[in-house]
N, C-alpha and C positions, 0 to 999 in steps of 0.2 A: 364142437368148439375146438379151436386150436390153442396153442400156448399163449397167444396174445389176447385171448378172450373173444376173438371174432369167430363168426360162423363160416365154415367152408361147405355148408350143406348144398350149395348150388354148384359145387365142383370148381370154384375159383380159388386158386392158391396163389397169393400175391408173391410168394417166393419163386414161382416158376413163370411169372408174367414176363413178357419180353420188355426190354428197355426201349421205350418209344422215343427216347431222346437221341437215338443213334440210328445208323443204317438207313438214312433217307426218310425216316418217318416225319420229321418236322416239315420237310418240303411237301410230302403228301398231305399232311394236315393243312398246310398253308393254302393249298390249291383246292381243298374241299369246300363246297358251298355250305354256308351256315343257314340252317332253317330252324327258326324258333317259333313255338306256338302253333296254333292252328292256321291253315291257309285262310286268307281273307275271303269272306263271302261276297258275292256279287251285290246282294242287297241286305246288308246287316241290319239288325234291329236297332232302333233308336231309343236311347234312354230318355224318359220323360216323366213328369210328375202329373198325376191325374187325381182328382178328388172324386171318390166314390162313396156311396152310402155305406154305413157300417154293416148293415145286414147283408149287403152284396159281398163285401170283403169277407165277412164271417162265413158265408155260404161257400165261397170258393176256397178259402183256407181250410175249411172242414174236410176237404178232399185230400189234404196232405200236400206233399211236395209237388211242385209244378202248377201251383194255383195261378201264377201270373200267365203261364202258357195257356191255361184253360180260359182265362179272361181273353187272351189274344184270339183264341179259336172262336169264342162266343162272339166277339166283335166282328171277326171275319164272316161268320155265318150270318150275322145281321146285315152286313154289307151285301152279301150275295142275295139275300131275300129282298133288299130294298134298292138294288142297283138299277132296276128298270123304272123306278118311280120318278 
C-alpha cells in the first residue's frame, strides 16, 4: 500500500507516470482506432422466447451454468438426425 491507500503491487506508481496531455500524445490518441466489446459474429445468436415443459427446464438447469447452450446443442443434434426426413 502507498501513502494514499492505493496498491502498487503491480508495479504502477502514478507519481512516475508520463504526462499524456503533452508531447504529442493527444494527437496519437486521436488517430488510434477505438475498438469496444467483442468483434461481431458472422451469425450471432438470436434472442427468443420459447415455452418448454417444466421437467425439461429442470433437467437442463440441473447441469448448472450453460443450460441454455446445452438446449441449443440438443436442438442442433435433433436437426442433424431429422434433416433428411
